[in-house]
C-alpha positions in Angstrom: 10.9 -12.9 11.5 10.2 -10.0 14.0 9.3 -6.6 13.3 10.0 -4.8 9.9 10.7 -1.2 9.3 9.6 0.3 6.0 11.7 3.3 4.9 11.6 4.8 1.7 14.8 6.5 0.5 12.9 8.8 -1.9 10.1 9.6 0.5 11.0 13.4 -0.1 10.7 13.1 -4.0 6.9 12.3 -3.9 3.8 13.8 -1.9 3.3 12.1 1.5 0.1 10.8 0.3 1.7 8.8 -2.6 4.4 7.4 0.2 1.6 6.3 2.4 -0.4 4.7 -0.7 2.8 2.7 -1.5 3.3 1.5 1.9 -0.4 0.6 2.0 -0.1 -1.4 -1.2 3.1 -3.2 -0.1 1.6 -4.2 3.2 -1.8 -5.1 1.9 -0.5 -6.9 -1.5 3.0 -8.2 -1.1 3.1 -12.0 -0.9 -0.7 -12.3 -1.8 -2.0 -14.5 -4.5 -5.2 -16.2 -5.3 -4.3 -18.9 -2.9 -4.5 -16.5 0.2 -7.1 -17.2 2.6 -9.5 -14.9 3.7 -8.1 -14.9 7.2 -4.7 -13.4 5.9 -6.6 -11.1 3.5 -8.5 -9.7 6.6 -5.3 -9.5 8.9 -3.5 -7.4 6.1 -6.6 -5.0 5.8 -6.4 -4.7 9.6 -2.8 -3.7 9.3 -3.2 -1.4 6.7 -6.4 0.3 8.1 -4.2 0.7 11.6 -1.4 2.1 9.7 -3.4 4.6 7.8 -5.3 5.6 10.9 -2.4 6.2 12.9 -0.5 8.0 10.2 -3.6 10.3 9.2 -3.7 11.3 13.2 -0.3 12.8 12.9 -0.3 14.5 9.4 -2.4 16.9 7.4 -2.6 14.3 4.7 -6.4 13.0 4.4 -7.4 9.8 3.5 -8.9 11.4 0.1 -5.3 12.5 -0.6 -4.2 8.8 -0.3 -7.1 7.4 -2.7 -6.2 10.1 -5.3 -2.8 8.9 -5.5 -3.7 5.0 -5.6 -3.7 4.7 -9.4 -0.4 6.1 -10.1 1.1 4.5 -7.1 -0.3 1.2 -8.0 1.2 1.3 -11.6 4.6 2.6 -10.2 4.6 -0.5 -8.1 3.6 -3.0 -10.6 6.4 -1.4 -13.2 8.8 -2.3 -10.4 8.0 -5.8 -10.9 8.0 -6.9 -7.3 8.1 -10.8 -6.5 5.0 -12.3 -5.3 2.5 -9.4 -5.5 -1.3 -9.4 -6.2 -1.0 -7.9 -9.6 -4.8 -8.2 -10.3 -5.6 -6.3 -7.4 -3.2 -3.6 -8.0 -4.6 -3.6 -11.6 -7.9 -2.8 -10.2 -6.5 0.2 -8.3 -5.2 1.6 -11.7 -8.4 1.3 -13.6 -10.2 2.9 -10.6 
């Protein structure tokens, strides 16, 4: 599969920071499990770091804004019951 574009239909319904947090969670945790290798986790982390850095460069949203949105956004992602997502990692974000 080639490049994938993530587009949120309801992006205007939430603060920008929440939309960024949701994208970061899906890039970082979708398709992950206990069996996922450290190399894959590190590559995903690199992708999320690059996405966040690029987004923050062109907007007034701060990293702290995104972090504040993580618990509620993680809960919303889990409520949607996506297939093949690292639920334990998202659960830890809810408890933070």
